C-alpha positions in Angstrom: 166.3 77.5 7.4 168.1 77.0 10.7 169.4 80.1 12.4 173.1 80.9 12.7 173.1 79.7 16.3 172.3 76.2 15.0 176.0 75.9 14.0 176.9 75.5 17.7 175.3 72.1 17.6 177.2 69.4 15.7 174.6 67.6 13.7 177.0 65.1 12.3 178.5 63.5 15.4 177.3 60.0 16.4 175.3 59.9 19.6 176.3 57.2 22.1 173.5 58.1 24.6 169.8 57.6 23.8 168.0 60.6 22.4 164.4 61.5 23.5 162.6 63.1 20.5 159.5 64.9 21.8 156.6 65.6 19.6 153.8 67.9 20.9 150.1 67.7 20.2 147.5 70.3 19.6 148.2 73.8 20.8 151.5 74.5 19.0 153.7 74.0 22.1 156.9 76.0 21.7 160.4 74.5 21.8 161.1 76.5 24.9 158.3 74.6 26.8 159.1 71.2 25.2 162.7 71.5 26.3 162.3 73.5 29.5 165.0 75.8 28.2 164.7 79.5 27.4 167.1 79.5 24.4 166.7 76.3 22.3 168.8 75.9 19.2 167.3 74.8 15.9 169.2 71.8 14.4 166.9 70.9 11.4 163.7 72.1 9.7 162.6 75.7 9.2 160.6 78.4 10.8 157.3 76.6 10.1 158.3 73.2 11.6 161.7 72.3 13.0 163.8 70.3 15.4 165.3 71.9 18.4 167.8 71.1 21.2 169.1 72.9 24.3 172.6 74.3 23.5 174.2 72.3 26.3 172.5 68.9 25.8 172.1 66.3 23.1 169.9 64.0 25.2 166.5 65.6 24.3 165.3 67.0 21.0 161.9 68.6 20.2 159.9 68.6 17.0 157.8 71.7 16.9 155.2 71.4 14.1 152.6 73.9 15.3 153.5 76.4 12.6 152.0 74.1 10.0 148.5 74.5 11.4 148.3 77.3 13.9 150.8 80.1 13.4 149.0 82.2 10.8 145.6 83.6 11.9 144.5 83.7 8.3 144.3 79.9 8.4 141.0 80.3 10.3 139.5 80.9 6.9 140.1 77.2 6.2 137.0 76.6 8.5 134.8 77.7 5.6 135.9 74.4 4.0 134.5 72.4 7.0 131.9 70.6 4.9 134.7 69.5 2.5 136.9 68.4 5.4 134.0 66.3 6.9 133.3 64.7 3.5 136.9 63.8 3.1 137.4 62.4 6.6 134.2 60.3 6.1 136.0 58.2 3.4 138.7 57.1 5.8 136.1 55.9 8.3 135.1 53.1 6.0 136.0 49.7 7.6 135.9 48.0 4.2 138.2 48.2 1.2 135.4 47.6 -1.3 135.2 49.9 -4.3 131.5 50.7 -4.2 131.2 52.5 -0.9 134.3 54.5 -1.7 132.8 55.5 -5.1 129.6 56.5 -3.4 131.4 58.7 -0.8 133.3 60.4 -3.6 130.0 61.1 -5.4 128.7 62.6 -2.2 131.8 64.8 -1.9 131.1 65.9 -5.5 127.6 66.8 -4.5 128.9 68.9 -1.6 131.0 70.8 -4.2 128.0 71.2 -6.5 125.9 72.6 -3.6 128.6 75.2 -2.8 129.0 76.4 -6.4 125.2 76.4 -6.9 124.8 78.7 -3.9 127.4 81.1 -5.3 125.7 81.0 -8.7 122.3 81.8 -7.2 123.7 84.7 -5.2 125.7 86.2 -8.1 123.3 85.6 -11.0 119.9 85.9 -9.2 120.3 88.2 -6.1 123.0 90.6 -7.3 122.8 90.7 -11.1 119.2 89.9 -12.0 117.0 91.1 -9.1 119.0 93.9 -7.5 120.7 94.9 -10.8 117.2 95.2 -12.4 115.9 97.7 -9.8 117.4 101.2 -10.1 116.8 102.0 -6.4 118.7 98.8 -5.4 121.6 99.7 -7.7 121.7 103.2 -6.3 121.9 101.9 -2.7 124.9 99.7 -3.4 127.8 101.6 -5.0 129.6 98.5 -6.2 126.7 97.8 -8.5 126.4 101.2 -10.1 127.9 100.1 -13.4 124.6 98.3 -14.0 123.2 101.8 -14.7 124.9 101.7 -18.0 122.4 101.1 -20.8 124.5 98.2 -22.0 123.5 96.3 -18.8 120.4 98.0 -17.5 118.1 97.0 -20.3 119.7 93.5 -20.8 119.2 91.1 -17.9 121.4 88.4 -19.5 124.4 90.7 -19.7 124.0 91.6 -16.1 123.9 87.9 -15.3 127.2 87.4 -17.2 128.7 89.9 -14.7 127.1 87.9 -11.9 129.1 84.9 -13.1 132.1 86.5 -11.5 131.1 85.3 -8.0 130.9 81.5 -8.8 133.8 81.8 -11.2 135.9 83.6 -8.6 135.0 80.9 -6.1 136.2 78.2 -8.4 139.4 80.0 -9.3 140.1 80.5 -5.6 139.6 76.8 -5.0 142.0 76.0 -7.8 144.7 78.4 -6.7 144.4 77.2 -3.1 144.6 73.5 -4.1 147.7 74.1 -6.3 149.4 76.2 -3.6 148.7 73.7 -0.8 149.7 70.7 -2.9 153.1 72.3 -3.5 153.5 73.2 0.2 152.3 70.0 1.7 151.9 66.9 -0.5 155.0 67.7 -2.6 157.1 69.1 0.1 159.2 66.0 1.0 159.9 63.4 -1.6 163.0 61.8 0.0 161.3 60.1 2.9 162.7 56.7 3.8 159.9 54.2 3.6 159.7 50.4 3.6 157.1 50.2 0.8 158.0 52.2 -2.3 155.5 50.6 -4.7 153.7 53.1 -7.0 150.0 52.6 -7.8 148.1 54.2 -10.7 144.6 53.3 -9.5 142.6 54.1 -6.4 145.1 54.9 -3.7 142.3 54.4 -1.1 142.3 50.7 -2.0 145.9 50.1 -2.9 147.9 52.3 -0.5 147.8 51.9 3.3 149.6 54.0 5.9 153.0 52.2 5.3 153.0 52.9 1.6 155.0 55.8 0.1 152.1 57.3 -1.8 149.9 57.7 1.3 151.4 61.1 2.0 152.8 61.6 -1.5 149.6 61.6 -3.6 149.6 65.0 -5.3 149.0 63.6 -8.8 146.1 61.5 -7.5 144.6 64.5 -5.7 145.1 66.6 -8.8 143.1 64.2 -11.0 140.2 64.1 -8.5 140.3 67.9 -8.3 139.9 68.1 -12.1 136.6 66.2 -11.8 135.4 68.7 -9.2 136.3 71.7 -11.2 134.5 70.2 -14.3 131.5 69.6 -12.1 131.6 73.1 -10.7 131.8 74.8 -14.2 129.1 72.5 -15.5 126.8 73.5 -12.7 127.3 77.2 -13.4 126.7 76.7 -17.1 123.6 74.6 -16.5 122.1 77.1 -14.1 122.9 80.1 -16.4 121.5 78.3 -19.5 118.3 77.2 -17.7 117.7 80.8 -16.6 118.6 82.3 -20.0 116.3 79.8 -21.8 113.4 80.7 -19.5 113.9 84.4 -20.1 114.2 84.0 -23.9 111.2 81.8 -24.2 109.1 84.2 -22.1 110.0 87.0 -24.5 109.3 84.9 -27.6 113.0 84.6 -28.5 114.9 81.6 -29.9 116.8 79.7 -27.2 118.6 77.0 -29.2 122.1 77.9 -27.9 120.8 77.8 -24.3 119.4 74.3 -24.7 122.6 73.1 -26.4 124.8 74.6 -23.6 122.5 73.1 -20.9 122.7 69.6 -22.3 126.4 70.0 -22.9 126.8 70.9 -19.2 124.8 67.9 -18.1 127.0 65.6 -20.2 130.1 67.2 -18.8 128.8 66.7 -15.3 128.1 63.0 -16.0 131.6 62.5 -17.4 133.0 64.2 -14.3 131.0 61.9 -12.1 132.3 58.8 -14.0 135.9 60.1 -13.5 135.2 60.5 -9.8 133.8 57.0 -9.5 137.0 55.8 -11.3 139.1 57.5 -8.6 140.4 60.2 -11.0 141.3 57.8 -13.9 140.4 59.2 -17.2 140.7 62.5 -19.1 140.1 64.6 -16.0 142.2 67.6 -16.9 140.8 67.6 -20.5 137.2 67.5 -19.1 138.0 70.4 -16.7 139.4 72.5 -19.5 136.2 71.7 -21.5 134.2 73.0 -18.6 136.1 76.3 -18.6 135.7 76.5 -22.4 132.0 75.9 -22.2 131.7 78.5 -19.5 133.7 81.0 -21.5 131.7 80.5 -24.7 128.4 80.8 -22.7 129.5 84.0 -21.1 130.8 85.6 -24.4 127.7 84.6 -26.4 125.3 86.0 -23.9 127.4 89.2 -23.4 127.5 90.0 -27.1 124.1 89.0 -28.4 120.9 90.9 -27.7 118.6 89.3 -25.2 115.2 90.0 -23.7 114.7 93.4 -22.2 111.7 92.4 -20.0 112.4 91.1 -16.5 110.1 88.5 -14.9 108.9 89.0 -11.4 110.3 87.0 -8.6 113.4 84.8 -8.5 115.4 84.1 -11.6 115.0 80.5 -12.7 112.9 78.6 -10.2 116.0 78.1 -8.1 114.1 75.6 -6.0 114.5 72.9 -8.7 118.3 72.7 -9.0 118.8 73.2 -5.3 116.3 70.5 -4.4 117.6 68.2 -7.2 121.1 68.2 -5.8 119.7 67.7 -2.3 117.6 64.7 -3.4 120.5 63.2 -5.2 122.6 63.5 -2.1 120.0 61.8 0.0 119.7 59.1 -2.6 123.5 58.5 -2.5 123.5 58.5 1.3 120.7 55.9 1.4 122.6 53.8 -1.2 125.7 54.0 0.9 123.8 52.9 4.0 122.4 49.9 2.1 125.8 48.9 0.8 127.3 49.1 4.3 124.5 47.1 5.8 124.8 44.4 3.1 128.6 44.2 3.7 128.1 43.5 7.4 130.0 46.6 8.5 130.0 47.5 12.2 130.0 51.3 11.8 127.7 53.8 10.0 130.0 56.7 10.9 130.8 57.4 7.2 127.1 58.0 6.5 126.7 60.1 9.6 129.7 62.2 9.0 128.8 62.8 5.3 125.3 63.8 6.4 126.9 66.3 8.8 128.9 67.7 6.0 125.8 68.2 3.9 124.0 69.7 6.8 126.9 72.1 7.4 126.8 73.2 3.8 123.0 73.6 3.8 123.2 75.7 7.0 125.8 78.0 5.6 124.0 78.3 2.3 120.5 78.9 3.7 121.6 81.4 6.3 123.8 83.5 4.0 121.4 83.4 1.1 118.4 84.6 3.1 120.4 87.2 4.8 121.9 88.6 1.6 118.5 88.8 0.0 117.1 90.7 3.0 120.2 93.0 3.0 119.9 93.8 -0.7 116.1 94.4 -0.5 116.1 96.3 2.8 113.7 99.3 2.5 113.1 98.7 -1.2 109.5 97.7 -0.9 106.5 98.0 1.5 106.8 96.2 4.8 106.0 92.5 4.4 106.7 92.6 0.7 110.2 91.3 -0.2 111.9 93.3 -2.9 114.5 90.6 -3.4 112.9 87.1 -3.7 114.6 83.8 -3.0 113.6 80.2 -3.4 111.3 78.7 -0.8 113.8 75.8 -0.6 116.0 78.1 1.5 113.3 78.6 4.0 113.2 74.9 4.6 117.0 74.7 4.6 117.2 77.4 7.2 114.6 75.7 9.4 116.5 72.4 8.9 119.7 74.0 10.2 117.8 75.2 13.2 116.6 71.6 13.8 120.1 70.3 13.8 121.1 72.9 16.4 118.1 71.9 18.5 119.2 68.3 18.2 122.7 69.2 19.3 121.4 71.1 22.3 119.1 68.2 23.2 122.0 65.8 23.0 124.2 68.1 25.1 121.4 68.4 27.7 121.0 64.7 28.0 124.7 64.3 28.4 124.7 67.0 31.1 121.9 65.3 33.1 123.7 62.0 33.0 127.0 63.6 34.0 125.3 65.4 36.9 123.8 62.2 38.1 127.1 60.4 38.0 128.9 63.2 39.9 126.2 63.4 42.6 126.2 59.7 43.4 127.8 59.1 46.8 129.5 55.8 45.6 131.3 57.7 42.8 132.7 60.2 45.3 133.7 57.5 47.7 135.4 55.4 45.0 137.6 58.3 44.0 138.2 59.4 47.6 139.8 56.0 48.4 142.7 57.0 46.1 143.5 59.9 48.4 143.5 58.6 52.0 145.4 61.7 53.2 142.7 64.1 52.0 141.0 66.2 54.7 137.2 65.8 54.1 136.2 69.3 54.8 134.2 71.5 52.4 137.2 72.2 50.2 138.3 68.6 50.1 134.8 67.4 49.2 134.5 70.0 46.4 137.9 68.9 45.1 136.9 65.3 45.0 133.8 66.2 43.1 135.9 68.1 40.6 138.0 64.9 40.1 134.8 62.8 39.7 133.5 65.3 37.2 136.7 65.3 35.2 136.7 61.5 35.0 133.1 61.4 34.0 133.7 64.0 31.3 136.7 62.1 30.0 134.5 59.0 29.7 132.1 60.8 27.4 134.7 60.8 24.7 134.3 57.0 24.4 130.7 57.7 23.5 131.4 60.4 20.8 130.5 58.1 17.9 127.3 57.1 19.6 126.4 60.7 20.4 126.9 61.7 16.7 124.7 58.9 15.5 122.1 59.7 18.2 122.0 63.4 17.3 121.6 62.7 13.6 118.9 60.1 14.4 117.0 62.7 16.3 117.2 65.0 13.3 116.1 62.2 10.9 113.2 61.1 13.0 112.1 64.7 13.5 112.3 65.5 9.8 110.3 62.4 8.9 107.7 63.2 11.6 107.5 66.8 10.4 107.1 65.7 6.8 104.4 63.2 7.7 102.4 65.9 9.6 102.8 68.3 6.7 101.7 65.7 4.1 98.7 64.8 6.2 97.5 68.4 6.8 98.2 69.6 3.2 96.5 66.5 1.7 99.4 65.8 -0.7 103.0 64.5 -0.4 104.1 67.0 -3.0 102.4 69.9 -1.3 104.4 69.0 1.8 107.6 70.2 0.2 106.0 73.3 -1.3 106.3 76.9 0.0 106.5 77.2 3.7 103.3 78.2 5.5 103.1 81.8 6.8 103.0 80.7 10.4 106.3 78.9 10.0 108.1 81.7 8.1 108.4 83.7 11.3 111.1 81.3 12.3 113.2 81.8 9.2 114.8 85.1 10.1 116.2 83.7 13.4 117.2 80.5 11.7 119.0 82.3 8.9 120.8 84.6 11.3 122.0 81.6 13.2 123.1 79.8 10.0 125.0 82.8 8.8 126.6 83.9 12.1 127.7 80.4 13.2 130.5 80.2 10.5 131.7 83.7 11.5 131.7 82.8 15.2 133.5 79.5 14.4 136.2 81.4 12.5 136.5 83.9 15.3 137.0 81.0 17.8 139.5 79.4 15.4 141.4 82.7 15.1 141.5 83.1 18.8 142.8 79.5 19.2 145.8 80.4 17.1 146.7 83.1 19.7 145.6 81.3 22.8 147.1 77.8 23.5 144.3 77.0 26.0 141.6 77.6 23.4 143.6 75.8 20.8 143.7 72.7 22.9 140.0 72.8 23.5 138.8 73.4 19.9 141.8 72.2 17.9 141.4 68.4 18.5 138.5 67.9 16.1 140.1 70.1 13.4 143.4 68.3 13.6 141.7 65.0 13.3 139.8 66.2 10.2 142.8 67.7 8.5 145.1 64.8 9.3 144.1 62.8 6.2 145.2 63.1 2.6 142.6 64.5 0.2 141.5 61.3 -1.4 137.8 61.8 -1.2 137.4 65.6 -1.4 140.4 67.2 -3.1 139.4 70.7 -2.1 139.4 70.0 1.6 141.9 71.9 3.8 145.5 70.6 3.3 146.7 67.8 5.5 149.5 69.0 7.8 150.6 65.4 8.3 151.7 65.3 4.6 154.7 67.4 5.8 155.0 66.3 9.5 154.9 62.5 8.9 157.7 62.4 6.2 159.7 65.0 8.1 159.7 62.9 11.2 160.8 59.9 9.2 163.7 61.8 7.6 164.8 63.0 11.1 164.6 59.5 12.6 166.7 58.1 9.7 169.3 60.8 10.3 169.5 60.2 14.0 169.7 56.4 13.8 172.1 56.7 10.9 174.4 58.5 13.2 174.2 55.7 15.7 171.7 57.1 18.1 169.1 55.1 19.9 165.9 57.1 19.8 162.9 57.1 22.2 160.3 59.1 20.3 157.8 60.6 22.7 154.4 61.7 21.2 151.8 63.6 23.1 148.2 63.9 21.9 148.0 64.4 18.2 151.8 64.1 18.1 151.4 60.4 19.0 149.4 59.9 15.8 152.1 61.6 13.7 154.7 59.4 15.4 152.7 56.2 14.9 152.0 57.0 11.2 155.7 57.7 10.7 156.9 54.5 12.4 154.5 52.3 10.4 156.4 53.5 7.2 160.0 53.2 8.2 162.4 50.4 7.1 163.3 47.8 9.6 166.9 49.1 10.0 165.6 52.4 11.4 162.8 50.8 13.5 165.3 48.6 15.3 166.9 51.7 16.8 163.6 53.3 17.9 161.3 52.9 20.9 157.9 54.6 21.3 156.4 56.5 24.3 152.8 57.8 23.8 150.9 59.9 26.4 147.5 61.5 26.2 147.2 59.6 22.9 143.9 59.5 20.9 145.1 56.5 18.9 142.8 54.1 20.6 140.0 56.3 21.9 139.3 58.4 18.8 141.3 57.1 15.8 140.8 53.5 16.5 137.0 53.9 16.7 136.5 56.4 13.9 139.2 55.1 11.5 139.4 51.3 12.2 141.0 50.5 8.8 144.0 52.6 9.6 144.3 52.7 13.4 142.1 49.9 14.6 143.3 47.2 17.0 144.9 45.1 14.3 146.9 48.1 13.0 148.1 49.2 16.4 149.2 45.6 17.2 151.1 45.5 14.0 152.9 48.7 14.9 153.9 47.3 18.3 155.2 44.2 16.6 157.2 46.2 14.0 159.1 48.1 16.7 159.7 45.0 18.8 157.0 45.9 21.4 159.1 48.8 22.6 156.0 50.8 23.2 154.6 52.3 26.4 151.4 54.3 26.6 150.7 56.6 29.5 147.1 57.8 30.1 145.1 59.6 32.8 141.5 58.8 33.8 140.8 62.5 33.7 142.1 63.0 30.1 139.1 63.6 27.7 141.2 63.0 24.6 143.9 60.4 25.4 143.3 57.0 26.7 144.3 53.3 26.4 145.7 51.9 23.1 145.7 48.3 24.2 149.5 47.9 24.3 151.5 48.4 27.5 149.0 50.9 29.0 150.1 52.5 32.2 147.7 54.8 34.1 149.1 58.0 35.6 147.2 59.0 38.7 145.6 62.4 38.3 145.9 64.3 40.6 148.9 62.3 41.7 148.3 63.2 45.4 146.2 65.2 47.7 149.2 66.3 49.7 149.9 70.0 50.0 151.6 72.6 52.1 149.6 74.4 54.7 147.8 77.3 53.0 148.3 76.0 49.5 145.4 75.0 47.3 144.8 71.3 46.5 146.7 70.0 43.5 145.2 70.8 40.0 143.7 68.3 37.7 146.1 67.9 34.7 143.7 66.2 32.3 145.1 66.4 28.8 148.1 68.6 29.5 151.6 67.6 28.6 152.8 64.6 30.7 155.9 65.4 32.8 157.6 64.2 35.9 159.6 61.2 37.2 157.1 58.7 35.8 157.7 59.9 32.3 161.5 60.0 32.7 161.4 56.5 34.1 159.4 55.2 31.1 161.9 56.9 28.7 164.9 55.3 30.5 163.3 51.9 30.5 162.4 52.0 26.8 165.9 53.2 25.9 167.5 50.2 27.6 165.3 47.9 25.4 166.8 49.3 22.2 169.6 47.0 21.0 173.1 48.5 20.9 175.0 48.5 17.7 
C-alpha cells in the first residue's frame, strides 16, 4: 500500500499538462534515481512495484517494478529452474502457429521434468537409501541416516527405499507449492486490466491468444491444467523407477513380484495419459490424472513399507539406472529431431526453438551428472579401498558429465573466436579513423588514441549482440559435430555401435571428477552471481538481461518455470495508463531496456480510447535486436509496425551504437552519439562511454516534448 505521505499528492485531479511515465529496465532502478529527487512520493502500487512522483511536480511519474524480480536475494534459487525457463521460452520462439511443433515442444518440456525427477529418484532411492543405507559404516558416518540402523529398515532394502522416496516426493511437493504460490502472486494478481480483446478461449492459448488478448497474462487456469500433467508424469516416473527396482530385487530373491509389475505398467499408462493431455494443451482430466498419480505413489509406498521383502542386497547400483536415464535422453533426442523435421518442412527461417530446448536439456544433464557423481563420491568417501567405489552409480552419468564438459569447451571456443574477431576489428586503422572523424576536437595523444580504441571496442562488442542467435546455433553445432565424431571413433574402435555407448573406458574416466565438479559447482556459482546481482545494480545489468528475457513469458510450455514478472507489470501499467488518461492526462510513456518491452506489451492490449492519449518513447530497447529476432511471432517487424500504427505512429526510439542490448526497432529510430563529445575541461578525463545506461539529457527531454505535442487534446 502507499505510504501516508502519498496523501499529499492528489490522485484524482485532472492533469492539463502532459505526464512523462518512466519505466526502468533491468537493475531495479530506484524511484529516487528515476525522478532525480531524494524523497519521491508513492501514488499507486505497493512496496513491491509502485508508481512515484516528486512531491512538488506532477509532470514526471516513475514506475519502479524491480521488486518483482530483484528485491529478495532468495529469488536467486529460481536459477535452479533454468532448464524449465529455457524450455518454456523456446515455445515462444516458434514463428509458426501450427499445433504440431507446439505439441512437440511441450513434450520436450515434459521430458525435462521427467529428467529432473528421475535424478531425484536415483539419489534418494539408490544412493541414500539402498547403497549407503545398506552399509553400516556409511550410515554411521552420516548422522541423518542413523535411523536405518533400526532392524525394521536395516534388513529390508525396500523399506529403506520407501524412505528414499522422500527426496523425489519432496521435490514434487515443492514444485506444486511454488507453482500455486506464484500463480496467486503473479498470474492472478490483476484481473481488472483494461484490454481491447476480452475473448475467452478454452483451447491452446499459444494458438488462440496473442499479446493483445486478455488471457495472455491471465492464464492461471491454463497453466494449472498443464502443471497437472507434469505432476502426473513426475509421480509416474517415481513409481515406475521404484517398481522396476523392487521387481528386480524380489525376482533375484525368488519372491513373487506381481504387484510391482502391475504398479510399473500402471505408471507407464499414467505417463502416456499425461503426455496426451500435454499434447492437447492441458485439455482433459489433468487434475484427476495427477491425483491418480499421487494415489498410485501412496499405495506403492505403503505396500512396500508394510510387506516383507528380500533381505539380500545386490552389489552395485540399484536397478540398472542407465536404462531409464538413457531412455528419457533418447526420447528427448527423438522429439528434438522430429521438431527439427517439422520446422524444416514448414519452411521456417529459425531453428532457435530446437537450439534453446537442446540447451535446456544440456543444462539439466550437466546439473544431474555433476551432482549425482559428487554425491556418490561424498557418500562413499573412505568406505572402500582406493580405486574401488563404495557407492556405485550408472555409467550413463560418466558420459553425461563428459558431455557437460564438452558444452563448456564449445562455449569457450565460441568465445575465443569472438574475441579474436573483436581484436581484429579494434586493431584495424580504418575502424579507429572512422570513429575519430566523429570527434574532430580530440587531441590525438596516447590518452586520446586509447579512448578512441575503447569507443571502437564498445561499438564492436555491441554489434555482437546481433549475432547472438548465430552464436548459439554455432556453439550447439560444434557440440553436435563433436559428439557425432566422438561416437563414430568409439564405434569404430570398439567394433560395435552398442558397445560405443557402454561403460566409459578407464582412460577417459580420469576426466569425470573434473567434469562432475564443474557440473555441480556451476549452478552454485550462477546462484551466487544472481544473488550478488540483486545487491549490486551494475552486476544486475550485466547478468539480468538474459534472465529477464526468459522470465518475461507466461508459462504455456513449461508450467513449472519461474513466474513471469510481466504477468503483474504489464497489467499494472495498463491500469495506470487507464487511470491517467481517464483523468484527462496526455501521457508520454518512456521505457528503457526491458521496460520498453513491458510498455510495448501493455500498449498492444489497451483500448483505442486510451491509446489515443498516449505516445511512446523507447531507449536502449531490445525490442528489435533481441525480441524481434528470438520471438518473431510476438515482436517481429510486423508486430512492431502494428504497435506503431495503433498509437498513431507517436513512437520515437533512441539508441546508441555502443549499447550491447538496445538498438534499432525500425520505427523512428534516432541515434544518440556516445560519447556525445570529446570536449573536456583541462585536467579532466575524457567523457565516459554510456553504453546501455539510462538515457538522459536534452535530447531525451526534446523527444518527450515533441511526442507530447503530437497527442491530440481533448
